[in-house]
N, C-alpha and C positions, 0 to 999 in steps of 0.2 A: 532443571529447564533450562535446556540450549536458546540460548539466544544466534538470530538471526543474523549473520550483519550483511548488510545493504547492498546488491550485485548489482539497483536498476539504477543505469545511467541517466537518463528522460524522467520527464514529471509524463508521461506521453504511457511509462511501460508499468506509473507508479498503480498498486490496489484503489488508492483515494483518487487516481483520477477520473476525472470526466469529461468526456468530451461536450463541447459546443463550438458547432460549427466550420471552420473550415482550419484552423492553425492552435486556436483556446483551446481551453476546458477548466472547468473547478479544481481543484483541491476538496474538498471533504471534509478530511484533520483538519487545513485548517477554515475552514470558507472563505475561499479567495480565488481571488481570476487569475491562471497561470497560463504558459506557452507550453504546448508541447514539445518543441522539444530546450525549453530548461531545462539544469542537469538537478538533477532533481537531489533534494531536499536530507539529512541525512535518519529523518525520520521512514522515510520510505517505505518500501514493503512488494515484491514481485506479486505480482497481478498474480501467480497459481501458485501463493506459498497458499500453508497450508492455514486455515484458519483458525487459530489460537483460541479466540469468543465464541468456536463453537463446541470445541470439548468441552465434556461433562466427565469430572471428575466422579469415580464408583470403590466404591471404596472394596481392596479384599478380603475376604477373611482366610486366613490360613491353620 
């Protein structure tokens, strides 16, 4: 399994960020209000990263 290293510098670039209003938003991971310019946490994931939760494991028979 590959581990994604976070290269997200601010909350606004994170997959879990949902904008609300002009300067802030919500972190869906922690369900808290955040500012878009805040430094992203270590659990941040880039907005366009592959969605691991959507992958389906298929057995390979050889």
